[in-house]
Steps between C-alpha positions, in 0.01 A plus 500: 500500500219245512172563680586224747831671581317829547257346750788331684675837531184659646460218751857542624441871542181444697665261744800731545295790639362530849140607543255524790318200353630197308543557129337240278401282792383143458144633519540613140447199271814390322338559162457871582818558700723586203262778397499630856881511492512694173258762632697522823834533320365785288373692804795418725755623249312824434464557873874448542570762235279748685581420860787268582730668251454813710741352753770469233497873443366492146360832388132561444560526126684164496214325678238659276703397195506140625122506548450657157701217349294248701184654359636483146586134550143441615364647177746296290405186690132559417602533134683166513848654507611405855870441557573509876409191708229674703318619191544175311307335785258788546409504131391138532301579814324798343412300190382184678294679765381789280620760750439873439828681447362807679539329838875473437515857373329615818766328710780673311319831540489450879867405514593814309294702745699349786813646342369854459230549766599501866204679661123451479264788558188295564374152575345495153846543347625202700202294386571592138854373545372175655260455208802471272762348733296231674159442342635374164678217682179375658316521170777309325480223758125471451552487123768236552229284657245587232286749697393795284191615691534875564327463835775266621767734366350785703516289817861421415577870459388561860730229633796605287467867590470394864822299472684789340381743767585258781854482360519879481401544865733215598794654312479866602854499646641303206347741249629804690853374434417540130344843554162350417178563697171329416314646799283765331598861566136587572492239776829618650349848523175365637682339794733796555814332368776611266764325294754606764312293757536197274867547422570559871325167569275677746239239587266716705128464562398687181716263295344195663152637429600564137622145448194358677284701260682348201483149648125531560416600144740241361325232702173616349640438150590145600149446630350628176700236313444219750238331282749417224657179637160336542402577139790315338579130503765264627852604586448861401238543773751390766777710345280811509394434859867476599578825320201668663598384848863592432407860423272518802780361717730782391236745625475307826878514537494877453237523773704273731796737457273786615508647147871590525616438145759776523741310723432139407357298215220260596594159362321179417676236711507123456238476773288756315518285187371201693218717632420621148492139377270397785262788428514438127362150535164647602270688262475875559176613667242613245420805714836647409399547139258785569562852378329703769605856559737561788667783683812435296313548171345819630838627619384528862 
């Protein structure tokens, strides 16, 4: 398979999947879009092995074997021995953009964890998962646009972790169907809740306070990363503002549903997307970039 055919395959895959936000939107310059698609196809396929295949009844060992094979293909691709279309394209992307392979390894590590780990003892454990499941994607996008400044990557980490957490709190009911709970056990105990309360879809006042607590500290992560869009140029700045506002809108939707994510899934509607676009056309306030201590940080 030629490199061009590999990129074409990745583009078809990207357009075939639904996401909260457009994949490879026109805001990404055409010259960079093919590399975006190859990165997306790599991550999307691995995520499918870990998560979507769950619905087909594949065993844990089958899904881990698929991810092991995906990891081996990644190493072969780096050695110039790619054979599948995704890795033929990805090998070209890694070589042309000088991307660190560890970011891709981290993603596979997180996907494997999704197969084997269904409970999280602490918030720190959830953050560690986000550091491997979400943060590499943001860093890869910055590298795609030529940004290698560690300070910018740290800002991106805050936004990406915030997005991942927002999705977790949005998808509590969906994840329960897979016997998966990202709400930390220590926080359940803190608010007087048990797993039984979750599986019984008991949206009582303690549950609402628990979700509000998670939403508040997730919003703080977004605000820590709010300086990123204004420190990059051109289309990427607008793209990052849209992503930032999209994540914040998920949190707003959770609040509008009175924090009941046990009985419904807050969704981004077409009207919400117009609102996100409208907000994204304006630069984020500089005041949001501060890192002052808060009650959330102190656990109060």
